C-alpha positions, -999 to +999 in steps of 0.1 A: -671+749+467-655+752+501-628+732+519-629+728+557-596+717+572-604+698+604-569+684+608-537+684+588-510+673+612-489+643+621-499+612+640-492+629+674-518+657+678-506+691+690-527+721+701-523+735+665-525+703+645-546+672+646-546+641+624-558+643+588-595+652+582-611+675+556-646+683+545-654+694+510-686+713+507-701+713+472-734+731+472-754+714+500-734+682+499-706+674+523-678+649+515-653+640+542-618+628+535-602+609+564-614+609+601-583+615+622-581+624+659-607+648+672-626+651+639-660+650+654-650+676+681-636+699+654-668+695+634-688+706+664-665+736+669-671+746+632-709+740+635-709+711+610-734+684+619-720+649+613-753+637+599-749+661+569-718+642+556-730+622+526-697+605+517-666+595+536-633+586+518-603+571+536-570+577+520-554+548+539-558+529+572-534+545+596-544+557+631-540+594+623-564+590+593-593+570+608-591+568+647-622+590+651-645+568+630-663+552+660-672+586+675-682+600+641-704+569+634-721+572+668-729+609+663-748+600+631-770+574+648-806+586+647 
């Protein structure tokens, strides 16, 4: 099991912190929790393909937890 921290900051991103987003890797399965600002960009930087994410959980519907959903969804379109 491995936890990838894509963002763990406040609603206003800084160079060091982005909005909430985590990927839990369990074997070959990827589970994502939240999809805050720059999630898809951070995934690309880490070499994680969005199409590999099997499940997405949103803790709640605030901007800093789900604003990157449209970008994430479009990158999975195949």
